[in-house]
C-alpha positions, 0 to 999 in steps of 0.5 A: 474719433480720429488719431489726432483727438486720440494722440490730443487726449492721450498728451493731455490726461498724460500731461495732468498726470505729470502734473498732478506728481510733480513733473516728468522727472529722472525721480519720477521715470525712476520711481515708475520704472522700479514699479514696472520691474517689480509687476513683471518681475511679480508675473514671472515669479507667479507664471513661469516659476511658480513660486509666488507667496501672494497665491494660494498655489504659488501661481499667476492669479488675477486678483493679486496682481490685481491688488498688485496694480492697485498698490502701485495706483496708491503710490503715485497717489503718496508722490503727488499728496507728497509734492501737494505738500511741498507745494502748501508748506514752500519746501521741494522735499517731501515728495522726493524724500517719498520717491526715495522711500517707495524707490527702497521699497521697489528695489527691495520686492525686485531682489526678492524676486531676482532670489525666487528665481534662482538668481544668485545674488551676493551676501551683502545684498541679501543681509541688506534684505534680511533687515530691511524685511525684518523692520518692515514686519516688525511695524 
């Protein structure tokens, strides 16, 4: 394969993914950035600080990392489903509501990772994360 064919294939795949997600707009970009920051900060918590609650010894574990990637893929599948529902119903808000919900979830996880790393977080942020975590555990 030559360089042009590889670039074309990547472009076609990227365009198809963007179409399935309802476009490559600021909402999708923000969600993907949040997902990437959460994943990388989780790797740092496990690899550098050895304090991951997702592995037995707190360190890096390929199974935990793979589960995290599977969850991120499932998040994008939910965005795709919401987009398709919007198209079917003639609405334009379900996809964005799903993206906002998942962005909030990713933000909580990023804050938890920052706290685990010892980053001093302001008290209101800690309280908000505690409230969101307690609501999540009840469900």
